C-alpha positions as CSV (number, residue, x, y, z in Angstrom):
1,M,0.0,0.0,0.0
2,A,2.8,2.4,0.8
3,I,4.3,1.8,-2.8
4,Q,0.8,2.8,-4.1
5,A,0.9,5.9,-2.0
6,V,4.4,6.7,-3.5
7,D,2.9,6.7,-7.0
8,L,0.0,8.9,-5.9
9,L,2.4,11.3,-4.3
10,Q,4.7,11.4,-7.3
11,N,1.6,12.6,-9.4
12,G,0.4,15.2,-6.8
13,N,-2.5,13.3,-5.6
14,E,-1.8,14.0,-1.9
15,A,-5.6,13.4,-0.7
16,D,-5.7,9.9,-2.1
17,A,-2.1,9.1,-0.8
18,R,-3.1,10.2,2.7
19,T,-6.1,7.8,2.6
20,V,-4.0,4.9,1.5
21,L,-1.3,5.7,4.0
22,E,-3.7,6.1,7.0
23,K,-5.2,2.6,6.0
24,A,-1.6,1.1,5.6
25,T,-0.6,2.4,9.1
26,A,-3.9,1.2,10.7
27,M,-3.4,-2.2,9.2
28,D,0.4,-2.4,10.1
29,P,1.6,0.2,12.6
30,A,5.2,-0.9,12.0
31,N,5.1,0.1,8.4
32,D,8.0,2.6,8.4
33,L,7.6,3.7,4.8
34,A,3.9,4.5,5.3
35,R,4.6,6.4,8.6
36,K,7.5,8.4,7.0
37,L,5.3,9.3,4.0
38,L,2.3,10.4,6.1
39,D,4.7,12.4,8.3
40,Q,5.9,14.2,5.3
41,I,2.3,15.0,4.2
42,K,1.5,16.4,7.6
43,A,4.8,18.3,8.1
44,D,5.5,21.9,7.3
45,A,8.3,21.6,4.9
46,Q,10.1,24.9,5.8
47,T,10.1,24.1,9.5
48,E,11.1,20.3,9.0
49,L,13.8,21.0,6.5
50,G,15.1,24.4,7.7
51,A,16.0,27.7,6.3
52,T,19.5,26.9,5.1
53,F,19.5,25.6,1.5
54,F,21.5,25.7,-1.7
55,R,20.3,26.1,-5.2
56,Y,20.3,23.2,-7.5
57,T,19.8,23.2,-11.3
58,V,17.9,20.1,-12.3
59,Q,19.7,18.0,-15.0
60,R,18.0,16.0,-17.9
61,D,17.7,12.7,-15.9
62,D,16.9,14.1,-12.6
63,S,13.9,13.3,-10.4
64,L,13.1,14.6,-7.0
65,S,13.6,11.0,-5.8
66,K,17.0,11.0,-7.1
67,I,17.9,14.4,-5.8
68,A,16.4,13.5,-2.3
69,Q,18.6,10.2,-2.3
70,T,21.8,12.2,-3.3
71,Y,21.5,15.2,-1.0
72,M,19.1,14.0,1.7
73,G,20.1,10.3,2.0
74,D,16.5,9.0,1.4
75,R,14.8,8.7,-2.1
76,F,11.4,8.7,-0.2
77,K,11.9,12.3,1.0
78,F,10.9,13.4,-2.6
79,Y,7.5,14.7,-1.3
80,I,8.8,16.9,1.4
81,L,11.3,18.2,-1.0
82,A,8.7,19.0,-3.4
83,K,6.6,20.8,-0.7
84,Y,9.8,22.7,0.2
85,N,9.9,24.0,-3.4
86,D,6.1,24.5,-3.8
87,I,6.0,21.8,-6.6
88,A,2.4,20.5,-6.7
89,N,3.3,17.5,-8.9
90,P,6.7,16.0,-8.3
91,S,6.8,14.2,-11.6
92,K,6.6,17.5,-13.5
93,L,10.4,18.3,-12.9
94,A,12.0,19.9,-15.8
95,A,15.6,20.1,-16.8
96,G,17.0,23.5,-16.1
97,Q,14.6,24.2,-13.4
98,V,16.2,25.6,-10.2
99,I,15.2,24.2,-6.9
100,K,16.1,24.6,-3.3
101,V,17.8,21.7,-1.6
102,P,18.0,21.8,2.1
103,G,21.4,22.0,3.9
104,R,24.7,23.4,2.7
105,A,26.0,22.6,-0.8
106,P,28.4,19.9,-1.1
107,A,32.1,20.9,-1.5
């Protein structure tokens, strides 16, 4: 069910993803992925990720999942990264687009 919610979130369908994740956590409270995704939906991205960020120019084969994995250490943080950047539909990332990535730029 959590993977179904990932697909929904990738397409910007937060309401249906929330419903699926709430059912998944009710059925299996130990489902870490479902809990983490639900936490991202409920979180204020600016508060959660902080005010320090660097600008990143999206490359041709990038996705928010790939960027989240590279700079945040978890590909499933794509949704809070989308919220941090006011991106309603995470699958609509375009090459050349400049986004904020929380933290300090790597050396």
